C-alpha positions in Angstrom: 19.4 -4.9 116.7 22.3 -3.9 117.5 22.6 -0.6 118.6 20.6 2.2 119.4 17.5 2.6 122.2 16.2 -0.9 121.7 19.8 -2.8 121.6 19.7 -6.3 122.4 16.1 -6.5 121.3 14.7 -9.0 118.4 11.5 -8.4 116.1 10.2 -9.6 112.7 10.9 -7.8 109.8 7.4 -6.4 108.6 8.7 -4.3 105.2 11.8 -3.7 104.0 12.4 -0.4 102.2 15.8 -1.4 100.1 15.9 1.8 97.9 16.6 3.5 100.7 18.5 0.8 102.7 16.1 0.6 105.8 13.6 -2.0 107.5 10.9 -2.0 110.1 10.7 -4.3 112.8 7.9 -4.8 114.9 8.3 -3.6 118.1 11.7 -2.0 117.7 12.3 1.8 117.3 8.5 2.9 118.7 7.1 6.3 118.2 3.8 7.8 119.6 1.5 9.7 117.2 -1.4 11.6 117.8 -4.1 10.6 115.6 -7.2 13.4 115.1 -10.6 12.1 115.3 -12.4 11.6 112.2 -16.3 12.0 112.4 -17.9 14.2 115.0 -18.5 12.3 118.4 -15.0 10.5 118.1 -12.4 11.4 120.4 -8.7 11.7 119.0 -6.6 9.0 119.5 -2.9 7.6 120.5 -1.6 5.4 118.1 2.0 3.2 118.5 4.1 2.9 115.4 7.1 1.4 114.3 9.7 3.4 112.4 12.4 2.3 110.0 16.0 1.7 111.1 19.0 1.1 109.2 19.4 -2.2 107.5 23.2 -2.0 109.4 22.0 -1.9 112.5 19.8 -5.1 112.7 21.3 -9.1 111.8 20.1 -12.3 111.2 19.2 -14.5 114.4 20.5 -18.7 114.0 17.5 -20.6 114.4 19.7 -23.6 114.9 22.0 -21.5 117.4 20.0 -18.6 118.9 22.3 -15.8 118.1 23.0 -12.9 115.9 25.0 -14.5 112.9 27.1 -14.1 110.5 25.5 -14.8 106.9 27.2 -17.0 104.4 26.2 -19.0 101.1 25.5 -22.6 100.9 24.7 -24.5 97.7 21.9 -27.9 98.0 21.5 -29.2 94.6 19.8 -26.4 92.3 19.3 -23.7 95.5 21.5 -21.5 96.9 20.5 -21.0 100.9 21.9 -18.8 103.3 24.1 -20.2 106.4 24.9 -19.3 109.6 29.0 -18.8 109.8 29.1 -20.2 113.0 27.1 -23.8 113.4 26.4 -24.0 109.5 22.9 -24.2 110.2 20.4 -22.9 107.3 18.1 -20.3 107.3 14.6 -20.8 105.8 
């Protein structure tokens, strides 16, 4: 993550929301939500969930050099691949 309260942290993208330009990253931008008891005798609980953040606040991490990378395109045969601009390592 590039900015905000979780700046510098890394996580896996759980969900992408392309129509809104946002992504949900596991373990980042977490909030606590109170859940009401559903059945009699059951107690309510506090649930921690991850909220969506803007795509402009995240970057891909290069698997080869391990830093946040600018991404380019590379063509191998019939495939188009994402490629790190710094070390030329390809993303899976």
